[in-house]
Each structure stands twice: as structure tokens, then as C-alpha cells.
N, C-alpha and C positions, 0 to 999 in steps of 0.2 A: 741824581737826576738823569744822568746820561743813559743808564740802562732803562729807567722808566720811560723816558722819551723815545728811546730806541724801540721799545715794545709797543708804544702807543702810536707813533707816527710813521714807522718804517714797516713795510709789508714783510711778513715772516714766511719762511719756507717750511717750518715745523712748529708744532705747539710749544716746544721747549728748546729754544736755541741756547747755546752755551753762554752767550752774553758777556764774554770777556770785555771789560771796558778798557779800550786801548788808549794809551798815552802816546807811545812812540815805539819804534822798532829799529834794531841795529844788528847787523850780522845774523847770528843764529838765535837771537832773542827778541821777544815781544815784551814790552813793559806796560803794565796796567796803570791806571790813574792813581793808585795807591803807592806806586814805586816798586812793586814786585816785578821780578823778571821771570819770564817763562821760556824755557828752552824749546825751540820750535822743531819738532820732528815731522812736520807736515808741509811746511813751506807753501802755505796758501793752496793746498792740494796740488803740489808739484809745480806751482807757478813761479815761485821766487827762486829761480835757479841759482842765483848768486847771493842768496840771503837778502836781508832787508837793508835798503838804503846803501847799496854798494857805491862807494865814492865815484867810480867811473861812470856808473849809470846816472847817478844824480847830476854829475857834471855835464854829461851829454844832454840830459833833459833841460837843464838850466840854459846851456848855450843855445840849444835850438829854440826854446821858448822865447828867448830874447830876439831871435831873428824873425820867425813867423810860426804860427800855430795851426792855422787852417786858412787856405786860400782858394780852394776850388774842390769840387767833388772829384772822387777818385778817377784817375785815368785821363784827365784833361791837361794838367800842367806837369812839366818835368820838375820834380823836387829832389834835391840832392840826397837827403837821407834815405828815401825809399829806393831811389836808383842804386845808390851805393850798397844798400842792404841786399836787394835782389841780385845784384851782380856778384857779390861775395857768396851768397847762398848757392847760386848756380855753379860757382867754381868748386864747391864742396860736395855736390851731388852728382849722380850718374848723368850722362849726357842727355838722356831723354827728359830729365827733369830740369828744364832750362828756363822756364817762364813762370813767374810767381804772380798770383793775384792776391793782394793784401786786403784783408777784411777786418772786422771788429772782434771776432771771437771764434773759438773752435767750432761751435755749432753752426755759425754762418759759413765757415769754411766747408763743412760737410754739405750744407745746402748748395753751395756753389759747385762742389765736386759732383754731386749727383745730377745737377742740372747739366753740367758739362758732359758727363758720360752719356746722358740721354740725348743731348743735342748732337754729339759727335757720332754716336753709333746709330741714331735713328730708332733705337729700341727703347722699350719702357721698363722691362722687368729689372728689379733690383734684388740682389740676394745679400742677406746679412746673417749674422750669427746669433743663435740663441744666447741669451744673457749678455748681449752686447749693450754698450752704452756709447752713443755718439753725440749726445746733447739733447736739448729739450724743446727746440722749435719743431714745428709740425713735420717737416721732412725728416729731421734727425730722429724725432720721436717715432716715426714710422719704421725706422730701422732698429728700434730698441726691441730686443728679444725678451721682454718681461711684461706680460700682459697686465699685471697688477698696477704697473706704473703708467701705462698708456691707455688702458681701457676706458677711463673716464673722458677721454678726449676724442674718441672716435666720432665720425669717420676720419681716418687718416689718409695719406696718399695711397692709391691702389697699386696693385701689381708688385707686391713685396713678398718674397719668400725667405725662408730661414733654413740654415744648415747648422749642424752641431760643430762647434769649434773642435778641431783635432780629429774629427771623424771622417776618414778618407772616403768611405762608401757614400757619404752625402754629396760628394762632388758631382755626381751624375745629375743633380738638380740644376747645375749650371749648364745652360743650353744655348742654342743659337738665338733664343729669344731674350737672353740676358744682356742688358746694357752694361751692368757693372756688378761686381762682387765687392762689398764694403766690409772690411774687417779691421779690428784693432790688431796691430802687430802683436801686442801683448794685451790680453783681455783685462781691463782695469776693474770695473765695477763688479765683475764676476769673481774676483779674488786674485788678481795678478797671475793669470794663467798663461804660461809660456807655450808657444807652438812646439810640437815635438814630432820626432820621426820624419823630418823633412816636410811637414805639413804645408808650410807656405810655398815651398817649391812646387808641390803637387797642385796647389791652388793656381799658381802662376801658369803651370803647364796646361791645366784644364781651361783657363781663361784664353790662352793662346789658341787652343784647339777650336774653340767655338767663337772666337772674335769678341769676347767680353773684355771690358776694362777691369783692371784690378785697382781698387782704391784702398790704400792703407792709411788708417787713422793713427797718426803718431802724436796726437795732441798731448798725451800724457808721457809716453816714454821718450819723446824727442828731446833734442838738445843736450845730449850727453848723459842723460839719467841712467842709461843701462850699460855704460861703458863703451858705447859707440855714439857718434853724433846722432844717428837715428837707429832705432832697434832693428829695422829691416836688414841692416848691414851684417847682423849676426847670422842671418838665415838664408843667404844667397837668393834673395827674392827682391827684385826691383819693381815697384808699382808703376802703373800708368799715371796715376794721380796720387800725390802725397798730400796729406792733410796735417797741418801743424798748428800749434797754438800754445797755451799755458806758459811754459818756461821760456818762451820766445823773447819776451821783453822785460824779464825780471820783475814781474808783478803788474805790469800795465796791460790793459785789455787789448788783445790782438789775436789774429788768426790768419791763416793763408792756405790756399791750395796751389799746388805746383804740378805742372804738366809740360808736355812738349809745346813748342811754338805752334805747330800744326793744330794740335788739339785746342789750345787756348784761343787761337784765331777764330774758331767756330762760334765763339760768343760775341763776335763783332758784327755778324750779319745774320739775317733771317731768323730772328729779328736783330736789329742793332740793339745795343745795350742789353745783351743777353743776361748779364748780371751787373747790377749797379749798386753802389754804396756811397754814402756821403763822406763818412769819416774813415773808410778803409785807406790805409797808407798814410794816415795822419803823420805829419813830419816829426812831431815830438815823440810819438810812439815808435816810429821808424828809427829815429836816432837812438832810442833805448834798445831797440832790437839789434841794431848794428853794433852798439857797444857791447851788448850781451854776447852776441855771436863771436866777436873778436876775443873777448875775455875767455870764453869757453874753449876756443880752438887754439889760441896762442899760448895757453898755459898747459899744465898737466892735469887739469880738472877731470877730463874724461878718463884718463888712465887711472887716476887716483880713485875714481868711483868704484872700480872693481876691488881695489884694496880695502876701501871702506866697507864694501859689502862683506868681505871676508871677516872684518873686525866685528860687524854686527852679528854675523852667524856664530862667531867664536864666543861672544859675550852673552848672547841671548839663548842660553841653554837652561831649560827649566822643565820639570815634569808636566806643567800645564800647557807648555808650548808644544803642539803636536807636529807642526811643520812650519817652515819659513819659505814662502813662495816668492817668486819674482826674480829680478836681476838688477844688479847695480844698486842704486839708491831708490829703487821702486820695489819695496818689500812689503809683505803681508805676513803677520803672525797669525797662525791658525790655531783655534782652540776647540774643545769638544762641544762647548755650548755658548750661546750668545750672552748669557749671564756674566761669564768671565770677561768677555769683551767690554760690556758696559761698565763693569767694575773697574777694569784696567784704565779705560779712557777717562772716566769721571774721577777716580781716585788720583790718577797721575796729574790731572788738571789742578787738583787741590794742592799738589806738591810741586807745581811749577814745571811740569812737563806736558807739552802739547802733543797728543796723539789724536787719531780720528778713525771713524768707521769707513767701511766700503759700502757702495750702494746696494749690491744684491747679495753679498755674502755676509750674513749676520754673525758668523763665527770668526771673522777676521778683523784685525787691527792694522790700519795703514801706518807705514813708516816711509816717508818720502821727504827727508830733510833737504835743505839747500846743498848743492854740490860743494859749496865752500865750507861745510861743517868740518870742524877739526876732530882729530882722533880723541883728543881730551874730552870734547863735548859729546862725542859718541859714547865714550866710556861713562861719562856722567849720566847721560840719559838711560843707558842700558842698566846701570846700577839701580836707578830709580824704578825701572820696569821690574827688575827681579825682586826688589824690595816690596813693591806693591803686590806682586804675585805671591810672594811668601806670606803676606798678610791676608790673602783671600780665604774666606770660609764659605763653603757652599750654603745656599739657602736651604734650611731644613724642609724636607718633604713631609707634608701633613698626612 
């Protein structure tokens, strides 16, 4: 009945959802209502940084829920979990990223960031990357460089231009009219594409030349997933506004944008309440965020991420795998055709291994497990992938 009711009463995002009937989850595994366990190589699409039901996160949530859960709209009352979280985060970031605005999701954080950039600069133009993905609300959708996904919802917000990620000659499109350049530090939906040849440094330099703000979207690569707390640390490029979410609270809904105090103060006047949110900074979610950040930074999880990447690359060698893109535990297996991708994801699901697709790259399979995944679990999952690929037979051509 669970799956039938799920399909009948809950709005769907595709005609054919996977429909796994979940009983409970623990560590690197999700358990279905029949008692079968499924090794999770996706982590809720990079959201469950510490796996499922990490005891420190569960304890933090329980303790805060017993104190208070919601007392006032964001920004009016001083609440210990949010204050402690934003103070710790500031201590781990470059000095210009000192003030955090907590919101409900990554896409809301993008909305707040582009509003902040327009308000602070007095300019309107936004520059984003082709094949970018920043969320699905109207402002975020306007930055999506994929017409098939957004065309049905036009008109979107005006004055948005696009550049090709990693193409230096396109940087001349960033001008004195540009309020902000919005980029994913690592392009996610496009296939986990890394910046190369000092690209982000060159974007930073161009923004400085024309007075544009640089907004880096770290919603997916953030919080240790790439072997640094944030991926921009790999590329000698500090943004004016940092956007975060997903792995921030170990699976609870959250997002934030971070900037200098001077910039953030511009949302307080002309008009007042430049960005408002009821549940942003929710104390229960802030407590989970704080516990997550402490666990990630006080242990070796970030350093071990690169070791685990090497293990994946060592074990996932197969004639059908043409390339492994990405960094740390944000990896994509590239194949010659989408048929192999669909086969691998669906067959692996039958055998108890959770893999997933990427938004815009049909020839790629996502691997983004919890940072806490063990080497034994990595080996178990990789063996399953190789086994499934060995059984693959191409569809005959008529």
C-alpha cells in the first residue's frame, strides 16, 4: 500500500519514480519495508554528509527539539544554535565571508544571493554558465543554462547572460553592467566538470576589474565532499558571496548565503526586510548544522575523502567506463551511451546498490556517498558495479 499511496497522493517529479519503500536508514544503508538493505552511493544527492542517522546529529536534534523548535521569524530573536553555527562557520572561512544568512534550501540561498548582489551593486545584469544548475525557483531557474528545462516556465527574470564554463574568451561578456557572475565551483548537473587552467582565478580577476560580484555555488561540493571544506579552496579563488546547502545539516532542509558584513547590511535598508524567511535559521536544523560542521572538521573525514576517491578510481576500471570525472566523493562515471547508464542504475538497484543519474549529462552515473562510508563498503559497491557492467548486453540494432 505504501507505494500505491505514494503514487496516488504525493506529487511526482517524473512519470516513473524509483519508488523504494523506505523503512529506516542507518550509516551507509537504507532499509526497505521488506527488510532488504541498500548500500547508498548517493547520500540523498550529496545531502547526507555523515550518512543516515548519525548518532551525534540525532542527539543534537533531540536535545534542541526538547528546548524549542520555532519561536520567531528569522533575524528577530537571538537563538543559540544559529549563533553558534554562524560563528563557527565564520572562523573557518576567509575574512570577507563573515556574515551568514540562514535559509531553507539551496535554491532559496541562490535567490538571496542574487538579490544581495543586485542590491549592493545597484546593477541588474547576471552572468551564469551554460549547463548550470542552481535550483528550480524562478530566480534560480533563470540562471539555468538548459533551455529544455526552463523554457516552459518563461518569462523568467530578465537581464541574464551566459558564458561557457572553462572558456576564457567568454569572460569579456562580464562588464561594468554586471551585478554578479554566478558559477558552480564544480559544475554538477553538467557532469561534475572541474574548473581548469586557472579558470576561477581568471573569473575572479575579471570581476574585480569591472566591479562585479562573484557568487560561487557550493551547494553540492561544500562541506568536505571534495577534500577541502569548500571546493573553492582548491582553486585560489574566494567569492564575494558563498552559497551553501545540501550536506550542511546531514539531511535536514537548509541553505545559506555568506558575505561580508558590509554587503549583508544592505539588505536591512532601502527597503527594510530585503530578504525575509519564516523558518530560516530554525533552531533544530541549526543544531544539526552545528553538529555536522563540528564532526566534519574535528575528525579526518575531509582528508580521508581524497583517499576514498583514489580507492574508487582504483576499483572502478572497466572497458565500459570511459572516464571518471569529479573530485573527492563527488564523482561521475562516464559511458558512451545513456543506455548503459540506465541499465547500471536500475540493475544495481535490484541488487541492493543505490546509484543515480545527473541532471543534464545522460551518459553519466552519480557517485556521491556519505563522507563516512568505509573502505569495505566502497569495495562492496564497486564490486557490484563491475558485476553489473560485466552482465551488460547492448540492445540489438534492428
